C-alpha positions in Angstrom: 0.0 0.0 0.0 2.9 2.4 0.7 4.2 2.0 -2.9 0.7 2.7 -4.3 0.2 5.7 -2.1 3.6 7.1 -3.3 2.5 6.4 -6.9 -0.7 8.3 -6.4 1.2 11.2 -4.7 -0.9 11.1 -1.6 -0.1 14.1 0.7 2.6 13.0 3.1 6.3 13.7 3.4 7.8 10.2 3.4 6.8 6.5 3.7 7.9 3.2 5.0 7.2 -0.2 3.4 7.6 -3.4 5.5 7.8 -6.7 3.7 6.0 -5.4 0.6 5.3 -7.1 -2.7 6.9 -5.0 -5.4 6.2 -7.3 -8.4 2.7 -8.8 -8.1 3.3 -11.0 -11.2 6.5 -12.5 -9.8 4.7 -13.1 -6.4 1.7 -14.8 -8.0 4.1 -17.0 -10.0 5.4 -18.4 -6.7 2.0 -19.0 -5.1 -0.5 -19.3 -7.9 1.2 -21.1 -10.9 -2.0 -21.7 -12.8 -3.6 -18.3 -12.1 -6.6 -19.9 -10.2 -6.3 -17.5 -7.2 -5.8 -14.5 -9.4 -8.8 -15.4 -11.5 -11.1 -15.4 -8.5 -10.0 -11.8 -7.8 -10.1 -10.7 -11.4 -12.5 -12.7 -13.6 -10.7 -11.6 -16.7 -7.2 -12.2 -15.4 -6.2 -14.6 -18.2 -6.9 -12.1 -20.9 -5.9 -8.9 -19.1 -3.0 -10.1 -17.0 -0.5 -7.4 -17.9 -3.1 -4.6 -17.6 -4.1 -5.9 -14.2 -0.5 -6.3 -12.9 1.1 -3.1 -14.2 -0.5 -0.7 -11.7 0.0 -3.1 -8.8 3.7 -3.7 -9.3 5.9 -0.9 -8.1 8.9 -2.3 -9.8 7.3 -1.3 -13.1 7.1 2.4 -12.2 9.9 3.4 -9.8 10.0 6.8 -11.5 6.6 7.6 -10.0 8.0 7.4 -6.5 9.3 10.9 -5.7 9.2 11.0 -1.9 11.7 9.4 0.6 10.9 5.8 1.5 12.3 3.4 4.1 12.1 -0.2 2.8 12.2 -2.8 5.6 12.2 -6.5 5.0 12.8 -9.7 7.0 15.8 -11.5 5.6 14.2 -14.9 6.2 10.7 -14.0 5.1 9.2 -17.0 3.5 6.0 -15.3 2.5 7.4 -12.5 0.3 11.0 -12.9 -0.8 13.4 -10.2 0.5 14.4 -9.8 -3.2 11.3 -7.8 -3.7 12.6 -5.1 -1.4 16.1 -5.3 -2.7 15.1 -4.9 -6.3 12.9 -2.0 -5.4 15.7 -0.2 -3.6 17.9 -0.8 -6.7 15.2 0.5 -9.0 14.8 3.7 -6.9 18.5 4.4 -6.9 18.7 5.7 -10.5 15.5 7.7 -9.8 17.4 9.7 -7.2 14.9 9.0 -4.5 16.0 8.8 -0.9 15.4 5.1 -0.5 16.9 3.1 2.3 16.7 -0.6 2.6 16.8 -2.4 5.9 17.0 -6.2 5.6 16.8 -8.1 8.8 18.7 -11.3 9.3 22.2 -12.6 9.2 21.4 -15.8 7.4 19.4 -14.8 4.3 22.0 -13.9 1.7 20.4 -10.4 1.4 22.8 -7.5 1.9 22.2 -6.3 5.4 21.8 -2.9 7.2 20.8 -2.9 10.8 20.6 -6.6 11.3 17.9 -8.3 13.5 18.7 -12.0 13.4 15.9 -14.2 12.0 13.3 -11.6 11.2 10.4 -13.2 9.3 7.7 -11.6 7.1 6.4 -8.4 8.7 8.0 -9.4 12.0 5.5 -12.2 12.5 6.5 -15.7 13.2 
């Protein structure tokens, strides 16, 4: 939701995203290989897949994010891969946005800043 709010330029000075999905298509490929779940949400998912995913995938429009954002992600998150946050931070770097990534865990393979050992998705678990 933080990425969407930044995309829509809601009135605030900065934002924080914790364990967020930044590429809905990639995420659905890991949990919904046949598109059955997505089709229950969007009846025309099979025919409008790209049109549906584009506005919901922040990695497809990093240039729309113009306010500072703190991106936080659990390094051992098994629900949403920490790579979502890492890729978002990388995408925002060329856009000259003040984006800071904090990945929590010493055993995840994700580059770390401010390590909190074993942090899962959204601090739950």
